[in-house]
C-alpha positions in Angstrom: 241.6 131.3 197.0 243.7 134.8 196.5 242.6 136.2 199.1 242.9 133.0 201.8 246.7 132.4 200.6 247.7 136.0 201.3 246.1 136.0 204.6 247.7 132.8 205.7 251.0 133.9 204.6 250.6 137.5 206.5 249.6 135.1 209.8 251.9 133.4 209.2 255.0 135.9 208.5 253.7 138.2 211.5 253.3 135.2 213.4 257.2 134.0 213.0 258.0 137.3 213.9 256.7 137.6 217.0 258.0 134.3 218.4 261.4 135.7 217.1 260.9 138.9 219.6 259.6 137.1 222.0 263.4 135.1 222.1 265.1 137.7 221.8 263.7 140.7 223.1 261.3 140.0 226.4 260.6 143.1 227.7 260.1 144.3 224.1 257.6 141.7 223.8 255.5 142.1 227.5 254.8 145.8 226.2 252.9 143.8 223.0 251.8 141.1 225.2 250.1 144.3 227.5 248.7 146.0 224.2 247.4 142.5 221.8 246.9 139.2 224.1 244.3 139.3 224.7 243.5 139.4 221.0 246.6 137.1 220.3 244.2 134.8 222.8 240.9 135.4 220.1 242.7 133.4 217.4 243.3 130.2 219.7 239.1 130.3 219.7 238.8 130.8 215.6 241.7 130.4 214.3 242.4 126.9 214.4 245.0 126.5 211.5 247.1 128.9 213.8 247.0 127.3 216.9 250.2 125.6 217.4 252.6 128.9 216.7 249.5 131.3 219.1 250.7 128.4 221.5 254.2 129.3 220.9 253.4 133.2 221.7 251.0 133.0 224.3 251.8 134.1 228.0 250.6 134.2 231.2 251.2 134.8 234.8 252.1 132.5 237.5 252.3 131.3 240.2 256.4 130.1 239.9 256.6 134.0 240.6 253.7 134.9 242.4 252.6 137.1 239.1 255.7 138.8 238.6 256.0 138.2 235.3 254.9 136.0 232.1 255.7 132.8 231.2 255.4 131.2 228.3 253.8 127.4 228.2 256.1 125.8 227.3 258.6 127.4 230.1 254.8 126.2 232.2 256.1 122.3 231.1 259.8 122.6 231.2 258.6 123.2 235.0 256.0 120.2 235.9 257.0 118.0 238.9 257.3 114.6 238.0 255.0 112.7 237.5 252.1 115.3 236.7 250.5 115.3 233.1 248.2 118.6 233.7 248.8 121.9 233.6 247.2 123.5 236.4 244.9 127.2 236.1 242.5 129.6 238.2 240.4 131.8 236.0 239.8 135.2 237.4 239.0 139.4 236.5 241.5 140.2 239.5 245.5 139.2 238.9 245.6 139.8 243.1 242.5 138.0 243.5 244.0 135.0 242.1 247.7 134.7 244.0 245.3 134.7 246.9 243.0 132.6 245.8 242.1 129.4 248.9 241.9 127.1 246.0 245.7 126.8 245.0 246.9 126.8 249.1 247.2 122.3 248.5 249.4 123.4 245.3 251.4 126.0 246.7 252.4 123.7 249.3 253.0 120.8 247.0 255.1 123.0 245.5 252.9 122.6 241.5 252.7 125.5 239.6 248.7 127.4 238.4 249.0 129.8 235.6 246.6 132.7 235.6 243.3 133.5 233.7 242.6 136.8 233.9 241.2 137.4 229.8 237.8 136.7 229.4 238.4 135.1 226.0 240.7 132.5 228.1 237.3 130.1 229.6 236.8 130.5 225.4 239.6 129.1 224.1 240.1 126.6 226.5 236.2 125.6 225.4 238.8 123.7 221.6 241.7 124.3 222.5 242.1 121.3 225.7 246.7 120.3 226.0 249.5 121.3 225.2 252.2 119.1 224.3 249.5 116.6 225.4 249.3 118.1 228.7 245.6 118.8 229.4 243.9 122.1 230.6 242.7 121.6 234.4 241.3 124.4 236.2 242.1 123.5 239.8 238.7 125.7 240.9 236.0 122.4 239.3 236.4 118.9 240.5 238.7 116.8 242.2 242.6 117.0 242.3 244.7 113.9 242.2 247.1 115.3 245.2 248.1 111.6 246.2 251.8 111.9 243.7 252.6 114.7 244.5 254.3 115.3 248.5 252.4 118.1 250.7 255.0 120.3 252.8 252.6 121.5 255.2 251.9 117.7 256.6 255.5 117.8 258.4 254.3 118.2 261.6 257.5 117.8 264.8 254.5 114.7 266.5 254.5 112.4 262.8 251.8 110.3 264.6 249.5 113.2 265.5 247.8 113.5 261.9 247.2 109.3 262.1 245.5 109.5 264.8 242.8 111.9 264.3 240.0 111.3 264.8 238.0 111.3 262.0 234.5 110.4 263.1 233.6 113.9 264.6 234.7 115.8 260.5 232.2 113.0 258.8 229.2 113.8 261.5 229.6 118.1 261.4 229.7 117.3 257.3 226.4 115.0 257.6 225.1 118.4 259.5 226.1 121.0 257.0 225.1 119.1 254.3 221.6 118.2 255.5 222.0 122.9 256.4 223.4 123.8 253.3 221.5 121.3 250.7 219.1 123.8 249.0 222.0 126.0 248.4 226.0 123.7 247.4 225.4 120.2 245.0 227.6 118.7 248.5 229.8 119.1 250.8 233.2 117.2 251.9 236.8 117.5 253.0 238.6 119.6 250.7 242.5 118.0 249.6 243.2 122.2 248.5 243.2 123.8 251.4 246.0 124.6 253.9 244.9 127.7 255.1 241.8 128.7 254.8 238.9 127.0 256.1 236.5 126.6 253.2 236.5 127.2 249.9 233.5 126.0 246.8 234.2 124.6 243.9 232.5 123.9 241.1 231.4 119.4 241.0 233.7 117.3 238.3 230.9 117.5 235.6 229.3 121.5 236.1 230.3 124.2 234.6 233.9 126.0 236.2 232.9 128.3 238.6 234.2 131.7 237.1 233.2 130.3 233.5 229.4 130.4 234.9 229.4 133.5 235.8 230.6 135.2 233.0 228.6 132.8 230.4 225.1 134.7 233.3 226.7 138.3 232.4 227.5 138.0 229.1 224.5 135.9 227.3 222.4 135.4 230.5 222.9 131.8 231.4 221.3 130.2 233.8 221.9 126.9 235.2 219.5 125.6 238.2 221.3 122.1 238.7 224.8 124.2 239.1 225.7 123.9 242.4 228.8 124.6 244.2 230.5 122.1 246.0 231.9 123.7 249.6 234.7 122.5 250.8 236.2 122.4 254.0 239.6 122.2 256.4 239.7 119.8 258.9 243.0 121.0 260.0 241.6 124.1 260.1 241.1 125.6 264.4 237.1 126.5 263.2 236.4 123.5 261.8 238.0 121.6 264.5 236.1 123.6 267.1 232.9 123.3 265.1 232.8 119.6 264.4 233.1 119.4 268.9 230.2 121.6 268.8 226.9 119.8 270.0 224.5 123.0 269.3 222.8 122.9 266.4 221.5 126.8 266.1 225.4 127.1 266.8 226.2 124.7 264.1 223.2 126.3 261.4 224.1 129.8 261.8 227.9 128.8 261.1 227.1 126.4 258.0 225.6 129.8 256.2 228.3 131.5 257.7 231.2 129.8 256.0 228.9 129.0 252.6 228.9 133.4 252.7 232.2 133.5 253.0 233.8 131.1 250.7 231.2 133.3 248.0 233.1 136.4 249.1 236.0 135.4 248.4 234.9 134.1 245.2 233.3 136.9 243.5 229.9 135.5 244.4 226.9 137.9 246.1 225.4 135.6 248.5 222.3 135.2 248.9 221.0 136.6 252.0 222.6 139.7 252.5 220.7 140.6 256.0 220.9 137.4 257.4 224.8 137.3 256.7 225.2 140.8 258.5 222.8 140.0 261.7 224.7 135.8 262.0 228.2 137.6 261.4 227.6 140.5 264.5 225.9 138.5 267.0 229.4 136.3 266.8 231.3 138.9 266.7 230.1 139.9 270.1 230.8 136.5 271.4 234.1 137.0 270.7 234.3 140.4 271.9 
């Protein structure tokens, strides 16, 4: 019992001093965090009694300044938009890759800040720490996102009636054809609210495991989930998707469905199932374009 009391007292003292350093000398704390940040975040996973103090000193890169500096969760909550009740984040191995993720596009167009989680431990402590100040953590690469209450600036077009009068039947037909073609590879195909510039992206279904978390589990714990297929989201406003929705050639649609799926996997950092077929299809369409 005495050792336990000493341990807790020392931990509280150290965490208190680190909090003071983070408030009074940001450059010095940023240097400290660069060296010991992942170790500090391990405490979120296995030291629940110090979790509140640990959350105060945790720092993350953010889309607020395109990953240029570190931010606290307190900073994030203060900047949250009116009506926002979730802390959005995206996980991955590389900050540069995360900053260019297609899933980020819809958040940028609505001015919604997203935290970048680049340490393996992040996806583990998130299983224990579900919220911060009653704001739930929400992965932007999993499930659906409630975008309706946030204005999308990318929709501001000179011809305001163009989108209202857009025929969606051809897009619905395209989704059905993609779904039938890729039924063994994806959970389903749907219109994306996330995308504004890219034609496609992959996300995990609502009840599935986040895609980066699944990759970490496969690597470290030999995790295999037969039913955890990704969702392929398509951008109906992208020129390529519009062109495909007008195509009646079934062979072209089949090839393009696989090309777009493989493209989405590559961007996500996933391995493609059949590199040879991908290269063949890509070469064929490059030749047609010349």
